[in-house]
N, C-alpha and C positions, 0 to 999 in steps of 0.2 A: 354806943357806936362801942363798943368793947364786942359785945357780941357779932358787930360784922366785921371785924376785924379778926378774931380767934377762928369764924367760922371760913371767912378770906383763907386764914392762915391753913388752917387743918384742907379746908379743900385744895388746897395747890400741897399740901402734903399728899395727901392722898394723891392727886393729881401724878403730881410727883413717882410718888412708891409705885401707882397702876403704870405709870411708863416705863417703870424700870423692871416691874415683872413681869412687864407683854414684850418689853423687850427681850428680857431672858427666854418666857415662854414661848412666845408668839415670835416675835418679829427674824428671831434667829434663825429658827427651821423652815421658817416661810423663805429667808433670804437664801438660806442652802438648798432648801428647794428649788428655788429658783435658778439659782443657781447651776445645781445638777441638771434640773431638764434646761436649761441653757448650752450647758457643757452635751448632754445629750442627741440635742439637738445639731449642737454644730459637728457632733463627733460624725450623726449620719449625715449632715452635708457633706462634709470630706471623704466619708467613707462612698458616698453617692460621687463623687468628682473623680476616686482612685479607680470608682468599677469603670467610670466613663471611660476614662483616661485608658485601663484595661483593656476594655468591647475594643477603643479605638487604634490601641495597638494590634489587638487581633483580628482584625477587620484588614486593619493594610498587611498583614502578612498573609491570611487567608488570599487576598486580594493578586498580592507577588505570589503568589499559590499558585492560585488560578493563570495568573499570566504563563506563568512558567510551566503551567500544565500545558495549556494553551499551546504555548511556541513548542515542546516538546510534542503536543501531540499531527502539529504543524510538518515538522522533522520526521516524524515517524511515517506519517498519510506519504509523504515526499519521498522519502525511502521504498517506503513498499512499494510507490509506482517507477520508481526509475529502473528497482530492485523486479518489478515485473513486465519495462520494458525492454529491459534484460534480459528478462527469460523469454521475451514474445523473440526477442531478435534473435535469439541464438537456436530458437527453436523454427524459424523461417530461415536463417545459416542452414542448420541442418538440414529442413530440408530441400533447399535450394540445392546444397554441395550432394545428398541422394539421386536427388531426380538427374544432376548432373551425371551420379556414377552409373548409375542405371541405364539412364541416353548411349554416355561412350559402352557403354555394358552390352548393349542393346544393338547399336550400331555396331560394335567387334562380333556380335554374333551375325548380324546381316551380311558385316564382308567376308565371315566367315562359309559361310551357307553360298552366298553369291561364288566365292572364290572357287569353293565346293562342286556346285552343278558348273561351274565356268570347265571344270577340268574334267569332269561326266561326260562335258559334251562335247567337248576337244577329243576324250576316250571313244565316247562313241561317232561321233565325226570322222575319227581316222578307220574304227574299227568299218562302218561305211565305208570310206574312199579303198580300207584294203578289198571290201567283197566288192565295191564294184568293179576294185584292180582287177582283180581273180576273172569276173568275168566277162570283163573287156577281154583280158588278155586270153581267155580263151577262145573268143572270136576272131575274127578276121574281118575288119571292117571296110566298109566304103565310105567315104564322104557326106552319104546324106545316114548312114546308119550313126555313123559319131556326133551325130548333132544330133540325132534319135537317143541315145546314149546317156548324153551330156544333160540334153535336159530330163532323163529321166531320174538322171544321177543330181538334177538340181533339186527336182521336186520330192526326191526320199528325202534325203536333207532337210528342205522345208517344209515337210511334214514331218520329221524326227525334231525338229526345233522348236515350231509350234506344240505338240504334243507334251515339250519339257517345262 
């Protein structure tokens, strides 16, 4: 039985020595490797979450900028439309004013020409009356002659008036 006890004790010593050797040589490096790997994985997860948070912040900023840009575009478009309407109204008003000025100028010109024609007519009528009076003064008139010369004078004046 002694053989069994010595072998048992030597086996226990071998297992204990082997345990400490493996622990020193194998378990500590494997544990350290696993801890390092766990740390790298955790760092990668943390970095991914950080990147995700940054991406969400950037997305929020871009959405805000997009809303701001849309609002600015609407304001610019509104201003452009208002400016175009103002310019169009200004052009229409200027056209109306120019038409009124032209119309007034033409009315003045027509009035001036009418007055000139009327003055010319009066002058010619006066000349005709003087000429007719001169012809009539040179003759001695009877009642029938008065009627005849008066009718001739009226026809002459009518003919003169119709030609002008």
